[in-house]
C-alpha positions in Angstrom: -71.4 124.8 -9.6 -68.8 125.6 -7.3 -65.3 124.1 -7.8 -64.5 121.3 -5.9 -61.2 121.7 -4.2 -58.2 120.5 -4.5 -56.2 117.8 -3.0 -53.9 118.4 -1.2 -49.8 118.6 -3.7 -46.4 119.3 -2.9 -43.6 117.8 -4.6 -42.5 115.7 -1.2 -45.8 113.4 -1.1 -44.2 112.1 -4.4 -41.9 109.5 -4.7 -38.4 111.0 -5.1 -37.7 109.7 -8.7 -41.2 107.5 -10.9 -39.9 104.7 -12.5 -39.4 104.6 -16.0 -39.9 101.4 -18.2 -35.7 99.9 -18.7 -34.7 100.8 -22.2 -35.2 98.4 -24.6 -33.0 96.2 -26.4 -32.6 94.0 -29.4 -32.1 91.0 -27.1 -35.7 92.8 -25.4 -37.2 92.6 -28.8 -35.7 89.6 -30.8 -37.4 88.1 -27.6 -41.0 90.0 -27.6 -40.5 89.5 -31.6 -40.6 85.5 -30.9 -43.5 85.5 -28.6 -45.8 87.6 -31.4 -45.1 85.3 -34.1 -46.2 82.2 -31.8 -49.1 83.7 -30.6 -50.0 85.1 -34.1 -47.6 84.2 -36.6 -45.8 85.9 -39.8 -49.4 86.9 -40.8 -50.2 88.9 -37.5 -46.9 90.3 -36.7 -46.2 93.8 -36.9 -44.2 96.6 -36.1 -47.0 98.3 -33.8 -48.3 95.1 -32.3 -44.7 94.8 -31.5 -44.7 98.5 -30.1 -47.2 97.5 -28.2 -46.4 94.0 -26.1 -42.7 96.1 -25.3 -45.0 99.6 -24.9 -42.5 101.6 -26.9 -43.4 103.2 -29.0 -42.3 101.8 -33.4 -40.2 104.6 -33.8 -37.8 102.9 -30.9 -37.7 100.0 -32.4 -36.3 101.0 -34.7 -33.2 102.8 -33.2 -32.1 99.1 -32.6 -33.1 96.8 -35.8 -33.3 98.0 -39.3 -36.8 96.9 -40.6 -39.4 94.5 -40.2 -37.5 92.1 -42.4 -34.2 92.6 -40.6 -36.2 90.9 -37.0 -37.3 88.7 -38.3 -33.7 87.7 -40.3 -32.7 87.9 -36.1 -35.7 85.1 -34.7 -35.3 82.9 -36.9 -32.0 83.0 -35.9 -32.8 83.0 -32.3 -34.7 80.1 -32.8 -32.7 78.0 -34.7 -30.2 78.7 -31.6 -32.5 75.9 -29.8 -31.6 73.6 -32.3 -29.0 72.2 -30.3 -25.6 71.2 -30.9 -23.5 70.1 -28.7 -24.0 67.0 -25.6 -25.3 64.7 -28.9 -24.2 61.6 -29.9 -20.6 61.7 -31.4 -20.5 58.7 -33.1 -22.4 57.4 -36.7 -22.8 60.9 -38.7 -26.7 58.8 -38.9 -27.8 58.6 -35.2 -25.6 62.5 -35.5 -28.5 64.3 -38.3 -31.4 62.2 -37.4 -30.1 63.5 -33.3 -29.9 67.0 -35.0 -33.6 67.1 -37.5 -35.5 66.1 -34.9 -34.4 68.7 -32.9 -35.4 70.8 -36.2 -38.9 69.0 -36.1 -39.4 69.4 -32.6 -38.5 73.1 -32.8 -40.5 73.9 -35.8 -43.9 72.8 -34.7 -42.4 74.7 -31.2 -42.4 77.9 -33.4 -45.2 77.1 -36.2 -44.2 79.7 -37.9 -40.9 79.0 -38.9 -40.4 76.8 -41.8 -41.9 79.4 -44.0 -39.6 82.3 -43.0 -36.7 79.5 -43.7 -37.8 78.9 -46.4 -38.0 82.6 -47.5 -35.3 84.0 -46.4 -30.6 83.7 -46.8 -30.2 82.4 -43.3 -26.7 83.2 -42.3 -27.0 83.7 -39.3 -24.1 82.2 -36.2 -26.6 80.4 -34.9 -27.6 79.0 -37.9 -24.1 79.1 -39.4 -22.9 76.9 -36.3 -25.5 74.2 -37.2 -25.0 73.3 -41.2 -21.1 73.4 -40.2 -22.4 70.7 -38.2 -24.2 69.2 -40.4 -22.2 69.5 -43.7 -19.4 68.5 -42.4 -21.1 65.5 -40.4 -21.6 63.9 -44.6 -17.9 65.5 -45.3 -17.0 62.3 -42.8 -19.6 59.6 -44.2 -17.3 60.5 -47.3 -20.4 62.9 -49.4 -18.7 65.3 -52.2 -19.3 67.7 -54.4 -23.6 68.0 -55.8 -23.8 65.3 -54.0 -23.4 66.7 -50.8 -25.6 69.8 -51.0 -28.2 67.3 -53.1 -27.9 65.5 -49.5 -28.3 68.2 -47.7 -31.1 69.4 -49.2 -32.7 66.5 -49.5 -32.8 66.8 -45.5 -33.2 70.4 -44.7 -36.1 70.3 -46.6 -37.1 66.3 -45.7 -37.6 67.7 -42.3 -39.1 71.7 -42.8 -41.4 69.9 -45.1 -42.9 67.7 -42.8 -43.0 70.1 -40.1 -44.7 72.7 -42.7 -47.6 69.4 -43.7 -48.1 68.4 -39.8 -48.6 72.2 -37.9 -51.2 73.0 -40.5 -52.5 69.7 -40.2 -52.8 69.8 -36.6 -53.9 73.5 -36.8 -57.1 72.0 -39.0 -57.5 69.0 -36.8 -57.8 70.0 -33.2 -59.1 67.5 -31.2 -57.8 63.2 -31.8 -61.9 62.5 -32.2 -62.4 64.1 -35.3 -59.2 63.6 -36.5 -60.2 59.7 -35.8 -63.4 60.0 -37.5 -61.4 61.9 -40.4 -59.1 59.3 -41.4 -62.2 56.7 -40.6 -64.5 57.3 -43.6 -61.1 58.3 -45.4 -60.7 54.5 -45.3 -64.2 53.4 -45.9 -64.7 55.8 -49.6 -60.9 54.3 -50.3 -63.1 50.7 -49.2 -65.6 51.3 -51.3 -63.9 52.2 -54.6 -61.3 49.3 -54.0 -61.7 48.2 -58.0 -60.6 51.6 -58.9 -58.1 52.3 -56.7 -56.9 48.1 -55.5 -53.4 49.4 -54.2 -54.0 51.9 -52.2 -56.9 49.9 -50.5 -54.5 47.5 -49.5 -52.4 49.1 -48.8 -52.1 53.0 -47.2 -53.0 53.1 -43.9 -55.0 55.7 -43.6 -55.7 55.5 -39.7 -51.7 55.4 -38.8 -51.2 59.2 -37.0 -48.5 58.6 -35.6 -46.7 61.6 -36.6 -43.3 61.3 -35.0 -42.9 57.8 -35.9 -43.6 58.9 -39.9 -41.3 61.7 -39.1 -38.7 58.9 -38.0 -39.8 56.1 -40.3 -39.2 58.9 -43.3 -36.4 59.7 -42.3 -34.6 56.5 -42.0 -35.8 55.9 -45.8 -33.9 58.5 -47.2 -30.4 57.9 -44.6 -30.3 54.9 -46.5 -30.1 55.7 -49.6 -27.2 58.0 -48.8 -25.9 55.5 -47.1 -26.0 53.3 -50.6 -24.9 56.4 -52.4 -21.7 56.4 -50.6 -21.0 52.4 -51.7 -18.3 50.2 -50.2 
């Protein structure tokens, strides 16, 4: 079978310079890593998937970051920067802390992988340390020192992290509000049918409440009340 004739070709028919992919940078890699974590979670995160997302080779990533764990540290600190430390209240310490923790919950809701990563590594990036400095400084000005200061910081931070993690897990499992309402109704009915065994739960456990934000704020207010009481007169 005769070969088809070749197309006419000359170097002059090609563009003067082939377009090149823009070089990678640590900033581009971190931003793409955040997008991948948002889409797949930590369990679906790998350097190979990230390289494919960036259209590069895996080894090219290691020119900018030392390891997968280093990159996860960078993504955590990058996302921590979404919690603002300027433009908020400058008055009573309770308002400052409530503003910070409300933002933290919102950021952890937007990035569901964040609570787990924050809990498993030292959080020492510049964004994280700047927010910790504000947090510690606010409680110090309120009058806390030493072990009580450390305990107060841990209680508040772990409350926000744990609440956001539980909320994320619940929302990932029950995505349809109608399904959630039906489940809550059935749970209330189940407990009420066993009122003799669980009288307090029947009377007090409001299982139909689905206001995560309102419950978060009320729980935070309760913790802050306890910290304020510990300050004494």
